[in-house]
C-alpha positions in Angstrom: 88.7 -27.4 -22.0 88.4 -24.1 -23.9 87.6 -21.0 -21.9 84.5 -19.0 -23.2 85.5 -15.6 -23.9 83.0 -12.6 -24.0 82.8 -10.7 -27.0 84.6 -7.3 -27.2 82.2 -4.6 -26.0 80.7 -2.3 -28.5 81.5 1.5 -28.4 77.9 2.0 -27.1 78.3 -0.5 -24.2 81.9 0.9 -23.3 80.1 4.4 -23.2 77.4 3.0 -20.8 79.7 1.2 -18.4 82.0 4.3 -18.3 78.9 6.3 -17.4 77.8 3.9 -14.7 81.4 3.7 -13.0 81.5 7.6 -13.1 78.2 7.8 -11.2 79.4 5.1 -8.6 82.6 7.1 -8.2 80.7 10.3 -7.5 78.4 8.4 -5.0 81.5 7.0 -3.3 83.2 10.4 -3.0 80.1 11.9 -1.7 79.8 9.4 0.9 83.4 9.8 1.8 83.2 13.6 2.1 80.1 13.1 4.2 81.7 10.4 6.7 84.9 12.5 6.9 83.0 15.7 7.8 81.0 13.8 10.5 84.3 12.3 12.0 85.9 15.6 12.0 83.2 17.2 13.9 82.7 14.3 16.4 84.6 14.0 19.5 85.7 10.4 18.7 89.6 10.3 18.7 91.5 9.9 15.5 92.8 6.6 16.7 89.3 5.3 16.9 88.7 6.2 13.0 87.5 3.4 10.7 89.6 2.1 7.8 88.9 4.3 4.6 87.3 1.5 2.8 85.0 0.6 5.8 84.1 4.3 6.3 83.3 4.8 2.6 81.0 1.6 2.8 79.3 2.9 6.0 78.8 6.3 4.5 77.0 4.8 1.6 74.7 2.9 4.0 73.9 6.0 5.9 72.8 7.7 2.8 70.3 4.8 2.3 68.9 5.5 5.7 68.2 9.1 4.7 66.2 7.8 1.8 64.3 5.2 3.7 61.0 4.2 2.0 57.6 4.5 3.4 57.3 0.7 3.5 60.7 0.4 5.3 59.4 3.1 7.9 56.3 1.1 8.7 58.3 -2.0 9.0 60.8 -0.3 11.3 57.8 1.1 13.5 56.5 -2.4 13.9 60.0 -3.6 15.0 60.2 -0.7 17.5 56.7 -1.7 18.7 57.8 -5.1 19.4 61.0 -3.8 21.2 58.9 -1.6 23.3 56.8 -4.6 24.4 59.8 -6.7 25.1 61.1 -4.0 27.4 58.0 -4.2 29.5 55.5 -1.7 27.9 52.0 -2.7 29.0 49.1 -1.9 26.6 45.7 -0.8 28.1 43.2 -3.3 26.9 40.1 -1.4 27.8 37.8 -1.2 24.8 36.3 2.2 25.6 39.5 4.2 26.1 41.2 2.6 23.0 38.2 3.4 20.8 38.2 6.9 22.2 41.8 7.5 21.3 41.5 5.8 17.9 38.4 8.0 17.1 40.4 11.2 17.9 43.2 10.1 15.8 41.0 9.2 13.0 39.1 12.5 13.1 42.4 14.5 13.0 43.9 12.3 10.2 40.9 12.2 8.0 40.5 16.0 8.3 44.1 16.5 7.2 44.0 14.7 3.8 45.6 11.7 2.4 48.4 10.1 4.5 51.5 8.5 3.2 51.4 5.7 5.9 48.8 4.1 8.2 48.6 5.2 11.8 48.1 3.0 14.8 47.4 4.6 18.3 48.2 2.7 21.5 47.2 3.4 25.1 50.1 2.4 27.5 49.2 1.4 31.2 51.5 3.9 33.0 50.5 6.6 35.6 53.3 8.9 34.3 52.1 11.8 32.0 53.8 10.9 28.8 53.3 10.3 25.0 55.6 9.4 22.2 55.7 8.7 18.5 58.4 6.2 17.1 58.1 5.7 13.3 55.7 4.3 10.7 52.6 5.7 12.3 52.9 4.3 15.8 51.8 6.7 18.5 51.6 6.0 22.2 49.8 7.8 25.1 49.9 6.9 28.8 46.9 6.4 30.9 48.4 9.1 33.1 48.4 11.7 30.3 45.0 10.7 29.3 43.8 11.2 33.0 45.7 14.6 33.0 43.7 16.0 30.1 40.5 17.8 31.1 38.5 17.2 27.9 38.9 15.7 24.4 40.3 18.8 22.8 43.4 18.8 25.2 43.9 15.1 24.5 43.6 15.6 20.7 46.2 18.4 20.8 48.7 15.9 22.1 47.6 13.4 19.4 48.0 16.0 16.8 51.5 16.9 18.0 52.8 13.3 17.9 51.4 12.9 14.5 53.5 16.0 13.6 56.5 14.2 14.8 55.9 11.3 12.6 54.7 13.4 9.6 58.1 15.2 9.7 60.0 12.1 10.4 61.8 13.5 13.4 62.8 10.2 15.0 64.1 8.9 11.6 66.3 12.1 11.3 67.7 11.4 14.9 68.6 7.8 14.0 70.2 9.1 10.9 72.3 11.5 12.7 73.4 8.9 15.4 74.0 6.4 12.7 76.5 8.9 11.2 78.3 9.7 14.4 78.5 6.0 15.4 79.1 4.3 12.0 75.7 2.5 12.3 74.4 1.1 9.0 71.0 2.1 7.7 67.8 0.1 8.0 68.3 -1.3 4.7 71.7 -2.6 5.2 71.7 -3.5 9.0 69.6 -5.9 11.0 66.4 -4.1 11.6 66.3 -4.9 15.2 69.6 -3.2 15.9 68.2 0.1 14.1 64.9 -0.2 16.2 67.0 -0.5 19.5 68.8 2.6 18.5 65.5 4.4 17.8 64.0 3.4 21.1 67.2 4.5 23.1 66.9 7.9 21.3 63.3 8.2 22.1 63.9 7.5 25.8 67.1 9.4 26.5 67.3 12.3 23.9 64.7 15.2 24.2 63.2 16.5 21.1 64.9 19.5 19.6 63.5 22.9 19.8 62.9 23.0 16.1 61.2 19.6 16.0 58.9 20.8 18.8 57.8 23.9 16.9 57.3 21.9 13.7 55.1 19.2 15.7 53.4 22.2 17.2 52.5 23.7 13.8 51.3 20.4 12.4 49.2 19.6 15.5 47.4 23.1 15.6 46.7 22.7 11.9 45.1 19.2 12.5 43.0 20.7 15.4 41.8 23.5 13.1 41.0 21.3 10.2 39.0 18.6 12.5 37.0 21.5 14.2 38.6 21.0 17.7 38.9 23.9 20.0 42.5 25.0 19.3 42.8 26.5 22.8 43.0 22.8 23.9 46.6 22.8 22.8 47.7 25.9 24.8 45.7 25.0 27.7 47.0 21.6 28.3 50.7 22.7 27.7 50.1 25.5 30.3 48.7 23.0 32.7 51.7 20.8 32.5 54.0 23.6 33.1 52.2 24.5 36.2 52.9 20.9 37.7 55.6 22.4 40.0 57.6 19.6 41.5 55.5 17.0 39.9 57.0 17.9 36.5 55.5 15.3 33.9 57.8 13.0 32.0 56.2 14.5 28.8 58.1 17.7 29.3 61.5 15.9 29.6 61.3 14.6 26.1 59.0 17.4 24.8 60.4 20.6 26.4 57.7 23.1 26.8 58.8 26.6 26.5 57.5 30.1 26.9 58.4 30.7 23.2 56.3 27.8 22.1 53.4 28.9 24.0 53.9 32.4 22.5 54.1 31.0 19.0 50.8 29.0 19.4 49.0 32.0 20.8 50.0 34.2 17.9 48.9 31.6 15.4 45.5 31.1 17.2 45.0 34.8 17.1 46.3 35.6 13.7 46.0 32.4 11.7 42.9 30.9 10.0 40.2 29.8 12.4 37.4 27.2 12.6 33.8 27.0 13.7 34.8 26.4 17.3 36.0 30.1 17.2 32.5 31.3 16.2 30.3 28.9 17.9 32.3 26.6 20.6 29.7 23.9 20.9 31.1 21.8 24.0 30.6 18.5 22.5 31.6 18.9 18.8 34.6 21.1 19.7 36.0 18.7 22.4 35.3 20.7 25.4 32.6 18.5 27.1 34.4 17.6 30.3 31.7 15.0 31.4 32.1 13.2 28.0 36.0 13.0 28.4 35.5 11.5 32.0 32.8 9.0 30.8 35.2 7.6 28.0 38.1 7.5 30.3 36.6 6.2 33.5 37.9 2.7 33.0 41.8 3.6 33.3 
């Protein structure tokens, strides 16, 4: 049998293939430098280092995670949601409180313009005061936190803050950093359930960074202003949580509240753009109606 030979490549094709291989070589070098830099700064011993080829391959995968698409993020958020449920998270089924939280989220999101991903807000049946955002638009609020809020504006301030974490992709960035440090592949190159588990572990065990908290505060305050909520709800609720004394809420362990954050929010409220609630703070429309908030949350 005669072997079929490919025709010799034309100069144009040879130039094309040389260009492609140069690009691949540059990507590989970049990934290798990134991976070596991480290993050099990591406490992992040299004896535990990966072989060069494996290190190069994983470096390329981590770069893929840094470029995760919106569609991949939404799918990852859904996988994290299923992971939370499998770990025992119980969702509150009360129609009134779920509609209440969803309406707050819709008001904030619609006032802030077009969103790159859809959002889903969940009420978690848990007496602890806590709230957290995963990825892909999934945001969670415990019944304990909802009860701790005195009015809709205070609750809306937490909703806006958690939306800020997702808009800035804070958990995605944490996953990427952990993947670099641990040699974990990206969402596109690894079983999504493993990446989701890593994300949930980070969410539970690693507090938000100082810079992440400032960014989420800025987004949340901007959303409150755009949606015509009383912006004092954010500083008022944060101050209330700080004054909890020995009953420090879980929310503060993952979202450290500092005097610097409160000072920055106060400055922005005093000096930044205002809204209608600064001029005529109608209790109902500005989210200050205590009786309405109690009515909407009485079933939890």
